[in-house]
Short mmCIF file of the C-alpha atoms (twelve columns), coordinates in Angstrom:
data_MODEL
# 
_entry.id   MODEL 
# 
loop_
_atom_site.group_PDB 
_atom_site.id 
_atom_site.type_symbol 
_atom_site.label_atom_id 
_atom_site.label_alt_id 
_atom_site.label_comp_id 
_atom_site.label_asym_id 
_atom_site.label_seq_id 
_atom_site.Cartn_x 
_atom_site.Cartn_y 
_atom_site.Cartn_z 
_atom_site.pdbx_PDB_model_num 
ATOM 1   C CA . UNK A 1   9.431   59.101  29.593  1 
ATOM 2   C CA . UNK A 2   11.558  56.019  28.454  1 
ATOM 3   C CA . UNK A 3   12.441  55.060  25.015  1 
ATOM 4   C CA . UNK A 4   10.914  51.976  23.465  1 
ATOM 5   C CA . UNK A 5   12.906  48.705  24.011  1 
ATOM 6   C CA . UNK A 6   13.919  46.747  20.864  1 
ATOM 7   C CA . UNK A 7   15.886  43.654  20.192  1 
ATOM 8   C CA . UNK A 8   19.685  44.117  19.607  1 
ATOM 9   C CA . UNK A 9   21.162  42.622  16.641  1 
ATOM 10  C CA . UNK A 10  23.050  40.144  18.790  1 
ATOM 11  C CA . UNK A 11  19.684  38.961  20.404  1 
ATOM 12  C CA . UNK A 12  18.112  38.582  17.107  1 
ATOM 13  C CA . UNK A 13  21.118  36.501  15.729  1 
ATOM 14  C CA . UNK A 14  21.073  34.167  18.828  1 
ATOM 15  C CA . UNK A 15  17.343  33.573  18.444  1 
ATOM 16  C CA . UNK A 16  17.689  32.924  14.697  1 
ATOM 17  C CA . UNK A 17  20.414  30.359  15.369  1 
ATOM 18  C CA . UNK A 18  18.343  28.647  18.103  1 
ATOM 19  C CA . UNK A 19  15.326  28.283  15.784  1 
ATOM 20  C CA . UNK A 20  17.459  26.960  13.009  1 
ATOM 21  C CA . UNK A 21  18.890  24.251  15.326  1 
ATOM 22  C CA . UNK A 22  15.393  23.392  16.356  1 
ATOM 23  C CA . UNK A 23  14.185  23.231  12.741  1 
ATOM 24  C CA . UNK A 24  17.041  21.052  11.656  1 
ATOM 25  C CA . UNK A 25  16.005  18.553  14.458  1 
ATOM 26  C CA . UNK A 26  12.193  18.663  13.749  1 
ATOM 27  C CA . UNK A 27  12.095  18.622  9.970   1 
ATOM 28  C CA . UNK A 28  13.675  15.188  9.659   1 
ATOM 29  C CA . UNK A 29  11.422  13.628  12.145  1 
ATOM 30  C CA . UNK A 30  8.256   15.220  10.402  1 
ATOM 31  C CA . UNK A 31  9.482   13.616  7.168   1 
ATOM 32  C CA . UNK A 32  9.918   10.180  8.823   1 
ATOM 33  C CA . UNK A 33  6.380   10.668  10.272  1 
ATOM 34  C CA . UNK A 34  4.967   11.581  6.872   1 
ATOM 35  C CA . UNK A 35  6.687   8.557   5.194   1 
ATOM 36  C CA . UNK A 36  5.509   6.211   7.748   1 
ATOM 37  C CA . UNK A 37  1.928   7.464   7.597   1 
ATOM 38  C CA . UNK A 38  1.869   7.238   3.763   1 
ATOM 39  C CA . UNK A 39  3.099   3.536   3.905   1 
ATOM 40  C CA . UNK A 40  0.313   2.895   6.579   1 
ATOM 41  C CA . UNK A 41  -2.295  4.481   4.342   1 
ATOM 42  C CA . UNK A 42  -1.187  2.398   1.285   1 
ATOM 43  C CA . UNK A 43  -1.107  -0.845  3.301   1 
ATOM 44  C CA . UNK A 44  -4.618  -0.151  4.733   1 
ATOM 45  C CA . UNK A 45  -5.869  0.678   1.350   1 
ATOM 46  C CA . UNK A 46  -4.591  -2.500  -0.163  1 
ATOM 47  C CA . UNK A 47  -6.222  -4.431  2.921   1 
ATOM 48  C CA . UNK A 48  -9.601  -2.792  2.226   1 
ATOM 49  C CA . UNK A 49  -9.360  -3.950  -1.303  1 
ATOM 50  C CA . UNK A 50  -8.563  -7.440  -0.307  1 
ATOM 51  C CA . UNK A 51  -11.520 -7.319  2.249   1 
ATOM 52  C CA . UNK A 52  -13.834 -5.976  -0.569  1 
ATOM 53  C CA . UNK A 53  -12.723 -8.744  -3.054  1 
ATOM 54  C CA . UNK A 54  -13.493 -11.397 -0.284  1 
ATOM 55  C CA . UNK A 55  -16.839 -9.900  0.685   1 
ATOM 56  C CA . UNK A 56  -18.010 -9.523  -3.034  1 
ATOM 57  C CA . UNK A 57  -16.912 -13.316 -3.625  1 
ATOM 58  C CA . UNK A 58  -19.317 -14.164 -0.597  1 
ATOM 59  C CA . UNK A 59  -22.072 -11.807 -1.839  1 
ATOM 60  C CA . UNK A 60  -21.973 -12.873 -5.387  1 
ATOM 61  C CA . UNK A 61  -21.481 -16.594 -4.406  1 
ATOM 62  C CA . UNK A 62  -18.781 -16.885 -7.138  1 
ATOM 63  C CA . UNK A 63  -15.132 -16.305 -8.129  1 
ATOM 64  C CA . UNK A 64  -13.895 -12.614 -7.696  1 
ATOM 65  C CA . UNK A 65  -10.210 -11.887 -8.496  1 
ATOM 66  C CA . UNK A 66  -8.001  -9.172  -7.338  1 
ATOM 67  C CA . UNK A 67  -4.974  -8.783  -9.729  1 
ATOM 68  C CA . UNK A 68  -2.218  -6.197  -10.277 1 
ATOM 69  C CA . UNK A 69  -2.954  -4.113  -13.483 1 
ATOM 70  C CA . UNK A 70  -1.114  -1.418  -15.204 1 
ATOM 71  C CA . UNK A 71  -3.725  -0.255  -17.375 1 
ATOM 72  C CA . UNK A 72  -6.975  -0.677  -15.133 1 
ATOM 73  C CA . UNK A 73  -8.545  -3.392  -17.337 1 
ATOM 74  C CA . UNK A 74  -6.409  -6.307  -17.586 1 
ATOM 75  C CA . UNK A 75  -4.170  -8.404  -15.209 1 
ATOM 76  C CA . UNK A 76  -0.428  -7.665  -15.363 1 
ATOM 77  C CA . UNK A 77  2.049   -10.509 -15.556 1 
ATOM 78  C CA . UNK A 78  4.956   -8.474  -14.645 1 
ATOM 79  C CA . UNK A 79  5.971   -5.722  -12.395 1 
ATOM 80  C CA . UNK A 80  4.583   -5.088  -8.742  1 
ATOM 81  C CA . UNK A 81  1.306   -4.188  -6.989  1 
ATOM 82  C CA . UNK A 82  2.464   -0.692  -7.008  1 
ATOM 83  C CA . UNK A 83  1.306   -0.288  -10.698 1 
ATOM 84  C CA . UNK A 84  -2.177  -0.468  -9.631  1 
ATOM 85  C CA . UNK A 85  -4.951  -3.367  -9.193  1 
ATOM 86  C CA . UNK A 86  -8.436  -4.322  -10.265 1 
ATOM 87  C CA . UNK A 87  -10.962 -6.548  -8.836  1 
ATOM 88  C CA . UNK A 88  -13.502 -8.248  -10.883 1 
ATOM 89  C CA . UNK A 89  -16.015 -11.121 -10.975 1 
ATOM 90  C CA . UNK A 90  -14.542 -14.089 -12.807 1 
ATOM 91  C CA . UNK A 91  -17.432 -15.732 -14.469 1 
ATOM 92  C CA . UNK A 92  -15.376 -18.034 -16.504 1 
ATOM 93  C CA . UNK A 93  -12.782 -18.925 -13.950 1 
ATOM 94  C CA . UNK A 94  -9.927  -18.059 -16.256 1 
ATOM 95  C CA . UNK A 95  -8.289  -15.369 -13.966 1 
ATOM 96  C CA . UNK A 96  -8.281  -12.714 -16.712 1 
ATOM 97  C CA . UNK A 97  -10.886 -9.835  -16.700 1 
ATOM 98  C CA . UNK A 98  -13.032 -9.713  -19.914 1 
ATOM 99  C CA . UNK A 99  -15.314 -7.411  -21.304 1 
ATOM 100 C CA . UNK A 100 -18.552 -9.235  -20.107 1 
ATOM 101 C CA . UNK A 101 -17.234 -9.609  -16.390 1 
ATOM 102 C CA . UNK A 102 -18.099 -7.153  -13.925 1 
ATOM 103 C CA . UNK A 103 -15.243 -4.640  -12.913 1 
ATOM 104 C CA . UNK A 104 -15.855 -4.119  -9.191  1 
ATOM 105 C CA . UNK A 105 -12.825 -1.832  -8.288  1 
ATOM 106 C CA . UNK A 106 -9.963  -0.167  -9.968  1 
ATOM 107 C CA . UNK A 107 -6.974  1.410   -8.102  1 
ATOM 108 C CA . UNK A 108 -4.422  3.628   -9.870  1 
ATOM 109 C CA . UNK A 109 -0.629  3.372   -9.630  1 
ATOM 110 C CA . UNK A 110 0.930   4.150   -6.231  1 
ATOM 111 C CA . UNK A 111 3.548   7.042   -5.840  1 
ATOM 112 C CA . UNK A 112 6.777   6.430   -7.877  1 
ATOM 113 C CA . UNK A 113 8.662   6.155   -4.556  1 
ATOM 114 C CA . UNK A 114 6.595   3.392   -3.161  1 
ATOM 115 C CA . UNK A 115 7.153   -0.361  -3.899  1 
ATOM 116 C CA . UNK A 116 4.283   -2.967  -3.275  1 
ATOM 117 C CA . UNK A 117 5.454   -6.564  -4.105  1 
ATOM 118 C CA . UNK A 118 4.215   -9.996  -2.973  1 
ATOM 119 C CA . UNK A 119 6.033   -13.330 -2.486  1 
ATOM 120 C CA . UNK A 120 5.353   -16.096 -5.106  1 
ATOM 121 C CA . UNK A 121 1.810   -17.202 -4.111  1 
ATOM 122 C CA . UNK A 122 0.480   -13.595 -4.079  1 
ATOM 123 C CA . UNK A 123 2.869   -11.939 -6.624  1 
ATOM 124 C CA . UNK A 124 0.183   -11.736 -9.423  1 
ATOM 125 C CA . UNK A 125 -3.481  -12.133 -7.905  1 
ATOM 126 C CA . UNK A 126 -5.795  -13.176 -5.437  1 
ATOM 127 C CA . UNK A 127 -8.767  -15.334 -6.190  1 
ATOM 128 C CA . UNK A 128 -11.656 -15.489 -3.758  1 
ATOM 129 C CA . UNK A 129 -14.303 -18.181 -4.061  1 
ATOM 130 C CA . UNK A 130 -18.061 -18.054 -2.695  1 
ATOM 131 C CA . UNK A 131 -16.962 -19.272 0.864   1 
ATOM 132 C CA . UNK A 132 -14.401 -16.371 1.150   1 
ATOM 133 C CA . UNK A 133 -11.331 -18.599 0.778   1 
ATOM 134 C CA . UNK A 134 -8.435  -17.442 -1.098  1 
ATOM 135 C CA . UNK A 135 -7.284  -19.811 -3.787  1 
ATOM 136 C CA . UNK A 136 -4.635  -20.200 -6.606  1 
ATOM 137 C CA . UNK A 137 -5.447  -20.843 -10.009 1 
ATOM 138 C CA . UNK A 138 -5.316  -24.420 -9.509  1 
ATOM 139 C CA . UNK A 139 -7.698  -24.410 -6.462  1 
ATOM 140 C CA . UNK A 140 -5.125  -24.747 -3.674  1 
ATOM 141 C CA . UNK A 141 -5.391  -22.657 -0.743  1 
ATOM 142 C CA . UNK A 142 -3.565  -19.355 -1.303  1 
ATOM 143 C CA . UNK A 143 -1.287  -17.524 1.422   1 
ATOM 144 C CA . UNK A 144 1.318   -15.054 1.312   1 
ATOM 145 C CA . UNK A 145 3.052   -11.904 2.160   1 
ATOM 146 C CA . UNK A 146 3.111   -8.500  0.480   1 
ATOM 147 C CA . UNK A 147 5.640   -5.918  1.389   1 
ATOM 148 C CA . UNK A 148 5.101   -1.967  1.165   1 
ATOM 149 C CA . UNK A 149 8.038   0.246   1.551   1 
ATOM 150 C CA . UNK A 150 9.815   3.178   -0.011  1 
ATOM 151 C CA . UNK A 151 12.238  2.763   -3.007  1 
ATOM 152 C CA . UNK A 152 15.066  5.173   -2.039  1 
ATOM 153 C CA . UNK A 153 14.311  6.935   1.147   1 
ATOM 154 C CA . UNK A 154 15.652  6.102   4.472   1 
ATOM 155 C CA . UNK A 155 12.502  6.939   6.524   1 
ATOM 156 C CA . UNK A 156 9.192   5.256   7.253   1 
ATOM 157 C CA . UNK A 157 10.295  1.777   7.591   1 
ATOM 158 C CA . UNK A 158 7.849   -0.577  5.888   1 
ATOM 159 C CA . UNK A 159 4.637   -2.354  6.148   1 
ATOM 160 C CA . UNK A 160 3.930   -6.248  5.565   1 
ATOM 161 C CA . UNK A 161 0.493   -7.385  4.486   1 
ATOM 162 C CA . UNK A 162 0.181   -11.129 5.593   1 
ATOM 163 C CA . UNK A 163 -2.715  -13.056 3.988   1 
ATOM 164 C CA . UNK A 164 -3.749  -16.285 5.575   1 
ATOM 165 C CA . UNK A 165 -5.061  -19.261 3.425   1 
ATOM 166 C CA . UNK A 166 -8.500  -18.558 4.732   1 
ATOM 167 C CA . UNK A 167 -8.517  -15.025 3.112   1 
ATOM 168 C CA . UNK A 168 -7.873  -13.147 6.298   1 
ATOM 169 C CA . UNK A 169 -5.224  -10.273 6.228   1 
ATOM 170 C CA . UNK A 170 -3.225  -8.433  8.725   1 
ATOM 171 C CA . UNK A 171 -0.716  -5.476  8.741   1 
ATOM 172 C CA . UNK A 172 2.628   -5.731  10.279  1 
ATOM 173 C CA . UNK A 173 5.348   -2.987  10.678  1 
ATOM 174 C CA . UNK A 174 8.756   -3.694  9.240   1 
ATOM 175 C CA . UNK A 175 12.124  -2.188  10.316  1 
ATOM 176 C CA . UNK A 176 13.508  -2.024  6.564   1 
ATOM 177 C CA . UNK A 177 14.635  1.372   5.519   1 
ATOM 178 C CA . UNK A 178 14.254  1.183   1.793   1 
ATOM 179 C CA . UNK A 179 13.534  -1.888  -0.761  1 
ATOM 180 C CA . UNK A 180 14.328  -0.573  -4.090  1 
# 
């Protein structure tokens, strides 16, 4: 009868070294994958909110505003879209949510590591009118680009949300590493 075979200490150490090398390669890749997926999810969520505001304007036959909001009830003049946003029916066309106006959607602030900002035409809000076009406060057609990226991390790239003057939006991938 032969004795049971076991691993030697040397075989165990070699196996652990190989496993640690494999993990050191795999973990950063998984972190980049997670960061990229998070940015895609945020961009898609914002895009869905834009589509909701646009469709509500058509459905209600009036003005619907989507604006950045830190408190979930009023539009913010400073900061980025990462502080959260609201969608409401703007009955008096003043671009501000008031108590008698229907709040359609409220979105909480994003992760502290994520930045969501828009260029000048879309830095504060979107206004959709009954025919689904996006307009500025003065009535001009509104188009712009928003950028979603990580504040400090060096993985995940970024996303751009490009909004046309007709109110249609599209998501594009960016090569940026961080934007903070």
